[in-house]
C-alpha positions as MATLAB code, in Angstrom:
seq = 'MTILNGTSEILLLIISGAGGSSDGYKGKYRTIAQNINSTYGASVVRTGLAVIGRAERVAHFAATMDAIGAEFGAHSIYIMASSAAASLTAANAYKYPNIKKLLLINPPANINLHLQSNGLKRFNGKAIVLCGDHDPSFAYAPMLTEGNNAALITIANDDHKLSNMPLEEYIKLPEKYLFEDAKPVQI';
ca = [
       0.000    0.000    0.000;
       1.365    3.396   -1.018;
       0.114    6.556    0.720;
       0.290   10.146   -0.483;
      -0.963   12.461    2.276;
      -3.135   15.429    1.425;
      -4.790   18.394    3.070;
      -8.475   17.882    2.253;
     -11.090   15.636    3.854;
     -11.239   13.468    0.709;
      -9.249   10.299    0.250;
      -8.942    8.493   -3.083;
      -8.310    4.748   -2.882;
      -6.991    3.249   -6.124;
      -7.103   -0.544   -6.343;
      -5.524   -2.209   -9.373;
      -6.874   -5.428  -10.850;
      -5.736   -8.884   -9.765;
      -1.975   -9.193   -9.958;
      -1.567   -5.509  -10.837;
       0.804   -3.143   -9.109;
      -0.019   -0.027   -7.136;
       1.821    1.989   -9.814;
      -0.172    0.542  -12.722;
       0.758    0.181  -16.375;
       3.226    2.929  -17.365;
       2.848    4.421  -13.871;
      -0.755    5.495  -14.537;
      -1.947    5.071  -10.930;
       1.086    6.916   -9.578;
       0.356    9.756  -12.038;
      -3.333    9.808  -11.069;
      -2.342    9.965   -7.387;
       0.033   12.878   -7.950;
      -2.509   14.776  -10.079;
      -5.396   14.310   -7.616;
      -3.204   15.176   -4.643;
      -1.787   18.350   -6.190;
      -5.054   19.518   -7.790;
      -7.573   18.705   -5.037;
      -5.415   18.204   -1.938;
      -6.828   14.709   -1.480;
      -4.876   11.976    0.216;
      -4.377    9.008   -2.085;
      -3.855    5.367   -1.174;
      -2.802    2.955   -3.914;
      -2.831   -0.810   -3.591;
      -2.766   -3.857   -5.811;
      -5.114   -6.800   -5.574;
      -3.273  -10.060   -5.054;
      -4.183  -13.122   -7.089;
      -5.839  -15.025   -4.259;
      -9.222  -16.548   -3.556;
     -12.439  -14.601   -3.072;
     -12.536  -14.929    0.732;
      -8.957  -13.686    1.007;
      -9.760  -10.734   -1.285;
     -12.730   -9.756    0.890;
     -10.491   -9.959    3.966;
      -7.826   -7.857    2.184;
     -10.455   -5.229    1.269;
     -11.630   -5.114    4.903;
      -8.055   -4.843    6.193;
      -7.353   -2.023    3.714;
     -10.476   -0.156    4.824;
      -9.560   -0.693    8.500;
      -6.036    0.642    7.892;
      -7.434    3.697    6.081;
      -9.880    4.294    8.934;
      -7.081    4.085   11.503;
      -4.792    6.388    9.512;
      -7.295    8.953    8.201;
     -10.409    8.739   10.375;
     -13.615   10.211    8.988;
     -12.427   11.198    5.522;
     -14.859   10.870    2.615;
     -13.504    7.990    0.555;
     -13.690    7.755   -3.214;
     -12.608    4.483   -4.837;
     -11.280    3.845   -8.326;
     -11.032    0.086   -8.878;
     -10.314   -2.019  -11.951;
     -11.371   -5.492  -13.022;
     -11.527   -7.963  -10.100;
     -10.968   -5.090   -7.659;
     -14.005   -3.328   -9.153;
     -16.075   -6.457   -8.618;
     -14.861   -6.753   -5.026;
     -15.592   -3.065   -4.384;
     -19.086   -3.284   -5.895;
     -19.945   -6.171   -3.578;
     -18.504   -4.663   -0.385;
     -18.468   -0.831   -0.449;
     -21.882   -0.558    1.215;
     -20.339   -1.864    4.455;
     -18.294    1.337    4.867;
     -20.311    4.539    5.326;
     -17.270    6.748    4.639;
     -17.174    5.489    1.050;
     -19.069    8.122   -0.933;
     -18.177    7.518   -4.592;
     -17.124    4.576   -6.751;
     -15.552    4.393  -10.183;
     -15.685    0.716  -11.150;
     -13.770   -0.012  -14.341;
     -14.711   -3.195  -16.183;
     -15.823   -5.315  -13.233;
     -16.168   -8.942  -14.361;
     -19.970   -8.830  -14.184;
     -20.278  -12.419  -15.363;
     -18.668  -13.636  -12.107;
     -20.692  -13.288   -8.892;
     -23.117  -10.900  -10.565;
     -25.559  -11.246   -7.673;
     -22.962  -10.172   -5.086;
     -21.988   -7.114   -7.098;
     -25.550   -6.114   -7.936;
     -26.771   -6.581   -4.360;
     -23.795   -4.638   -3.020;
     -24.505   -1.721   -5.351;
     -28.192   -1.784   -4.385;
     -27.160   -1.359   -0.740;
     -24.549    1.333   -1.463;
     -25.772    4.828   -0.559;
     -23.200    6.836   -2.505;
     -22.597    7.571   -6.171;
     -21.394    4.684   -8.332;
     -20.180    4.712  -11.924;
     -19.623    1.426  -13.764;
     -17.383    2.091  -16.753;
     -17.229   -0.765  -19.234;
     -15.736   -1.287  -22.670;
     -18.273   -2.721  -25.087;
     -15.771   -5.422  -26.148;
     -15.194   -6.560  -22.558;
     -16.148  -10.264  -22.194;
     -18.709   -9.443  -19.499;
     -20.183   -6.350  -21.174;
     -23.531   -8.082  -21.786;
     -23.925   -8.462  -18.002;
     -22.932   -4.894  -17.107;
     -26.464   -3.420  -17.341;
     -27.588   -5.931  -14.705;
     -25.125   -4.369  -12.252;
     -26.838   -1.002  -12.438;
     -30.511   -2.046  -12.591;
     -32.567   -0.925   -9.611;
     -29.857    1.075   -7.870;
     -28.144    4.440   -8.005;
     -25.241    3.247  -10.173;
     -24.779    4.565  -13.698;
     -23.347    2.563  -16.585;
     -20.947    4.392  -18.900;
     -20.088    2.466  -22.074;
     -16.714    2.959  -23.741;
     -17.258    2.208  -27.422;
     -14.875   -0.097  -29.263;
     -12.817   -0.911  -26.218;
     -11.914   -4.058  -24.291;
     -11.375   -5.187  -20.698;
      -8.081   -3.310  -20.383;
      -9.399   -0.208  -22.197;
      -6.549   -0.768  -24.635;
      -7.894    1.785  -27.124;
      -8.259    4.594  -24.604;
      -5.308    6.987  -24.666;
      -3.343    6.887  -21.411;
      -3.885   10.631  -20.883;
      -7.656   10.087  -21.045;
      -7.485    7.165  -18.593;
      -5.508    9.304  -16.143;
      -8.329   11.900  -16.180;
     -11.113    9.378  -15.331;
     -11.150   10.081  -11.559;
     -11.332   13.838  -12.154;
     -14.194   13.356  -14.595;
     -16.266   10.886  -12.569;
     -15.224   11.264   -8.907;
     -13.918   14.801   -8.425;
     -16.360   16.589  -10.744;
     -17.774   18.593   -7.803;
     -14.532   19.103   -5.885;
     -12.846   22.461   -5.800;
      -9.161   22.614   -6.729;
      -6.886   23.672   -3.872;
      -5.660   27.243   -3.843;
      -1.909   27.550   -4.233;
];
């Protein structure tokens, strides 16, 4: 877990997909963290999701949330999570009242759809499910957002890794979908 301390009451948690690093491909998560921290004053925590079983992932998510609570207290938490981490977040975010916003990128909706959908139904914050229309589970994505306050954003002609999205555009996703109402810090 990598922590970048900020000055605001917002914390961004970035969770990479299974087996991914906290830096991300070409350092994209590190760049996102630096941009969000310098622009909005938010603290940023980055972590990878280990390739382990579902029960261990749930325990890891809980331990991460407990560590954030101990370190930062009552911050409003925004989460950007990819792939398996997005699925895990969708199913479990409702358990943590400090979590206010979710950006879930290509959650594997064809695996444990009921857990993800039920979790999003119980989540009281804002949730965005961003999915490439060539992702293998794209057909299931609308079922994640039915009957809850989550919105589905489709990325045309893109796959599970959003391979066709320019890196600069990917880096701006949290600003566009999570920090759209936040005020930049005054320098």
